[in-house]
C-alpha positions in Angstrom: -0.1 -0.3 0.0 1.5 3.2 -1.0 1.6 6.5 1.0 -1.1 7.9 -0.7 -3.6 5.2 -0.4 -2.9 4.8 3.5 -3.8 8.1 3.8 -6.5 8.2 1.9 -7.8 5.2 4.1 -6.7 7.3 7.2 -9.0 10.1 5.8 -12.1 7.7 5.1 -11.7 6.2 8.6 -11.7 9.4 10.2 -14.6 10.7 8.3 -16.7 7.5 9.2 -16.1 8.0 13.0 -16.8 11.7 12.4 -20.5 10.6 10.8 -21.1 7.8 13.5 -20.2 10.4 16.0 -22.5 13.2 14.6 -25.2 10.7 14.0 -25.2 9.8 18.0 -25.0 13.6 18.9 -27.9 13.8 16.6 -29.6 11.2 18.3 -29.0 12.5 21.8 -30.2 15.8 21.3 -33.6 14.3 19.6 -33.8 12.5 22.6 -33.5 15.3 25.1 -35.8 17.6 22.9 -38.5 14.7 23.0 -38.1 14.3 26.6 -38.5 18.4 26.8 -41.6 17.9 25.0 -43.2 15.2 27.0 -42.3 17.2 30.4 -44.1 20.3 28.7 -47.3 17.8 27.7 -47.6 16.4 31.5 -50.3 17.3 33.1 -49.3 19.5 36.2 -51.8 19.7 39.0 -51.3 23.5 40.5 -52.7 24.8 43.8 -53.0 28.4 44.5 -53.6 29.8 48.1 -54.3 33.3 49.3 -54.8 33.9 53.2 -55.4 38.0 52.9 -57.1 39.7 55.5 -60.3 38.7 54.5 -61.8 36.5 51.8 -59.6 33.4 51.9 -59.3 31.2 48.8 -57.6 28.1 47.4 -57.6 27.2 43.8 -56.5 24.1 41.4 -55.7 24.1 37.8 -54.5 21.3 35.3 -52.0 23.3 33.8 -53.8 26.2 32.2 -57.3 24.8 32.9 -59.1 26.1 36.0 -60.9 23.3 37.8 -61.7 24.6 41.0 -62.3 27.6 43.2 -62.7 27.3 46.8 -63.6 30.4 48.9 -63.3 30.1 52.7 -66.6 32.3 53.4 -68.8 29.6 51.8 -66.9 26.6 53.2 -66.9 28.3 57.1 -70.5 30.0 56.4 -68.6 33.3 57.3 -68.7 36.4 55.5 -65.4 37.7 54.6 -63.8 34.7 56.5 -59.9 34.4 57.1 -58.5 31.0 57.3 -55.8 30.2 59.9 -53.3 27.6 59.0 -55.6 24.4 60.5 -58.3 25.8 58.3 -56.4 26.6 55.5 -55.3 22.9 55.1 -59.2 22.0 55.8 -59.9 23.9 52.6 -57.2 22.5 50.7 -57.9 18.9 51.2 -61.5 19.3 50.8 -61.0 20.7 47.3 -58.6 17.6 46.7 -61.1 15.2 48.0 -63.6 17.0 45.5 -60.8 16.1 42.5 -60.1 12.7 43.7 -56.2 14.0 44.2 -54.0 14.0 47.4 -51.5 16.5 48.4 -48.4 14.8 46.8 -50.6 14.9 43.5 -49.9 18.6 43.4 -47.0 19.4 41.0 -46.3 22.8 41.9 -47.9 25.7 44.7 -48.3 29.3 44.3 -48.4 31.0 47.5 -49.8 35.0 47.7 -47.9 36.6 50.3 -50.3 38.8 52.1 -50.7 37.7 56.0 -49.4 34.3 54.7 -48.1 32.6 58.2 -46.7 29.8 56.0 -43.6 32.3 54.6 -40.7 33.6 56.2 -40.2 37.6 56.6 -37.6 37.4 53.8 -40.2 36.0 51.1 -43.1 38.5 52.2 -42.2 40.8 49.5 -41.2 39.1 46.1 -40.8 41.7 43.0 -40.8 39.8 40.6 -42.4 36.3 41.9 -39.5 33.8 43.1 -39.6 29.8 43.7 -39.2 28.5 47.3 -39.2 25.2 49.0 -42.1 26.0 51.7 -43.0 23.4 54.3 -46.7 22.6 53.8 -48.4 19.8 55.2 -44.9 18.6 57.0 -42.6 18.6 53.6 -40.8 20.9 51.0 -42.9 21.6 48.5 -41.6 23.8 45.5 -43.8 27.1 45.7 -44.3 30.5 43.7 -44.3 33.4 45.8 -46.6 36.1 44.6 -46.8 39.4 46.2 -50.6 40.7 46.7 -50.5 43.5 44.1 -48.9 41.6 41.6 -51.7 39.1 41.9 -54.1 41.8 41.7 -52.5 42.8 38.5 -52.5 39.1 37.2 -56.5 39.7 36.1 -55.0 41.3 32.7 -53.9 37.4 32.4 -57.8 36.7 31.7 -58.1 39.6 29.4 -58.5 39.5 25.7 -55.5 42.0 25.7 -52.1 41.4 24.0 -50.6 44.5 25.8 -52.4 46.7 28.7 -51.7 49.2 31.2 -52.4 47.6 34.7 -53.9 49.9 37.4 -54.1 48.3 41.0 -55.5 49.9 43.9 -56.4 48.8 46.9 -56.8 49.5 50.7 -53.9 47.2 51.5 -50.9 45.2 50.8 -47.8 43.7 51.5 -45.2 46.3 53.5 -48.3 48.8 52.9 -48.2 49.2 49.5 -51.7 50.2 47.9 -51.4 51.5 44.5 -49.2 50.1 41.5 -48.6 50.3 37.6 -48.1 47.4 35.7 -47.4 47.3 31.9 -48.8 43.8 30.4 -46.9 42.7 27.5 -48.0 39.3 26.5 -47.5 37.1 29.3 -44.9 38.9 31.1 -45.9 41.6 33.6 -43.4 44.4 34.5 -43.5 46.7 37.4 -43.4 50.7 36.9 -41.5 52.7 38.6 -44.2 55.6 38.4 -44.3 57.7 41.6 -47.9 57.4 42.9 -47.7 59.5 46.0 -50.9 61.5 46.3 -52.9 59.0 44.4 -56.1 58.1 46.7 -56.1 54.5 47.6 -59.0 52.4 48.9 -58.0 53.1 52.3 -60.1 55.8 53.0 -62.9 54.5 51.9 -62.5 51.2 54.0 -61.9 53.4 57.3 -64.7 55.7 56.5 -67.3 52.1 56.0 -65.9 51.0 59.3 -66.4 53.9 61.1 -69.9 54.9 59.6 -71.3 51.2 60.1 -68.9 50.7 63.4 -67.7 46.9 61.8 -65.1 46.4 59.3 -65.4 45.6 55.6 -68.5 47.4 54.4 -67.3 49.6 52.0 -70.2 48.0 49.3 -72.8 49.1 51.7 -71.2 52.7 51.9 -71.2 52.5 48.4 -74.7 51.4 48.1 -75.8 54.6 50.9 -74.3 57.5 48.8 -76.9 56.7 46.1 -79.7 58.0 48.7 -77.3 61.3 49.4 -76.3 64.4 48.3 -72.4 65.8 48.2 -71.8 68.4 50.8 -69.3 71.0 50.8 -68.8 70.6 54.5 -68.0 66.9 54.3 -66.1 67.0 50.7 -63.7 69.8 51.9 -62.8 68.2 55.3 -62.6 64.7 53.5 -59.9 66.3 51.0 -58.1 67.5 53.9 -58.0 64.8 55.4 -57.2 62.7 52.4 -53.2 62.5 53.0 -53.8 60.6 56.4 -56.5 58.4 55.5 -54.9 57.0 52.3 -52.1 55.5 54.4 -53.3 55.3 58.4 -54.4 52.3 60.3 -58.0 51.3 61.9 -57.4 52.5 65.3 -55.7 56.3 64.1 -58.1 56.3 61.4 -61.4 55.9 63.6 -59.6 59.1 66.1 -59.5 61.1 63.0 -62.8 60.6 61.9 -64.0 61.0 65.5 -62.6 64.3 65.8 -63.9 65.4 62.5 -67.1 63.9 62.3 -68.7 63.7 65.6 -71.7 62.1 66.1 -71.5 59.5 62.7 -69.8 56.6 64.0 -71.6 53.7 63.8 -74.9 55.4 62.5 -75.2 53.9 59.1 -77.8 51.9 59.4 -80.4 54.8 60.7 -80.5 55.5 57.2 -80.7 59.2 57.9 -80.0 62.6 55.5 -76.3 62.8 57.7 -75.2 59.9 56.7 -76.5 59.5 53.2 -74.7 62.7 52.5 -71.5 61.9 54.3 -71.3 58.8 52.0 -72.3 60.9 48.9 -69.6 63.3 49.4 -67.1 60.4 50.0 -68.3 59.0 47.0 -67.8 62.4 45.4 -64.3 62.6 46.3 -62.9 59.2 45.7 -64.3 59.0 42.3 -62.9 62.3 41.2 -59.6 61.3 42.7 -59.4 58.1 40.6 -60.6 59.6 37.5 -57.5 62.1 38.2 -55.2 59.7 38.7 -55.8 57.5 36.1 -55.7 60.7 33.8 -52.1 60.8 35.1 -51.7 57.0 34.1 -52.8 58.0 30.5 -50.4 60.5 30.1 -47.7 58.3 31.0 -48.1 55.4 29.3 -49.6 55.4 25.7 -51.5 52.2 26.0 -54.6 52.0 24.5 -55.7 49.2 26.7 -56.5 49.6 30.3 -57.1 47.1 33.3 -58.4 48.1 36.8 -57.4 45.5 39.5 -57.6 45.6 43.6 -60.8 46.5 45.7 -60.5 50.1 44.4 -61.8 48.8 41.1 -64.9 47.6 42.2 -66.5 51.1 42.6 -69.1 51.1 39.8 -69.2 54.8 39.3 -65.5 55.6 39.6 -65.2 53.1 36.7 -68.1 54.5 34.5 -66.4 58.0 35.2 -62.7 56.7 33.8 -64.5 55.2 30.5 -66.2 58.3 29.9 -63.5 60.6 30.4 -60.8 58.8 29.1 -59.5 57.6 25.4 -58.8 54.1 26.0 -60.0 51.7 23.0 -60.5 49.0 26.0 -61.0 48.5 29.6 
């Protein structure tokens, strides 16, 4: 065999080895791709949990299909029910029983942060959401930790929008947060750094309703009562003056401030007299005007033509109607 023939044979063998090696690599990649596709197609049972200050709930989904939502007030027969740890476990097990599943069938958990006793302090304000191993039913389970207002903003994912500005307003939140702005783009929600100092929160409505009815969580009743009254200048001006305090203070201090400013109204809403009706109408007037003004600032800052309102503050029908009539959003 000549030198040239030997060299040609070596080249052929090298090429053959490369071809075989390359085919093995191709097969390996195909196998990995197949495993990834199989994993994606796997049916994952998901469980979402919210303790909150009120209205605790549990939801179950199979991949992206919602199977069941359980509200604590329905099961425990108590309005605005907030669960403790044992009651939450009972609620979860009740739902799993309805689905003919057990705890170990749950692939992933999602825990909303507000008043959640299962979370450590370091996990109570993640932004964006983070994965943690959380002790649930005696075992460490992979859980997505989601803060309160991000949860509100996720209402956007149920809309028909590909893009939208999301404006959340509530009476409470993690670390005192009551207003947030997010930009939704596809499946992504990005929190915006806009200054919301001076924006009205839902806290004044909460405090005034608690004061007027001498009972917590009566905002819906106060909104209905407002329909029977007429805004009065003396109430409107005083409420405007108190707004910086009422937007951020707690129940105890709020009660003191309102008692000094509006003596004689505490607990009087049930009497349905002119004074309580007019006070309610005055608060409604202040709240609606500020919500419209705040939304105008949002519209001027973010040019998106779709708007999503979320949180307790967006349950005010008159405010939502005025926002819709005032601003040039394509959809809301």
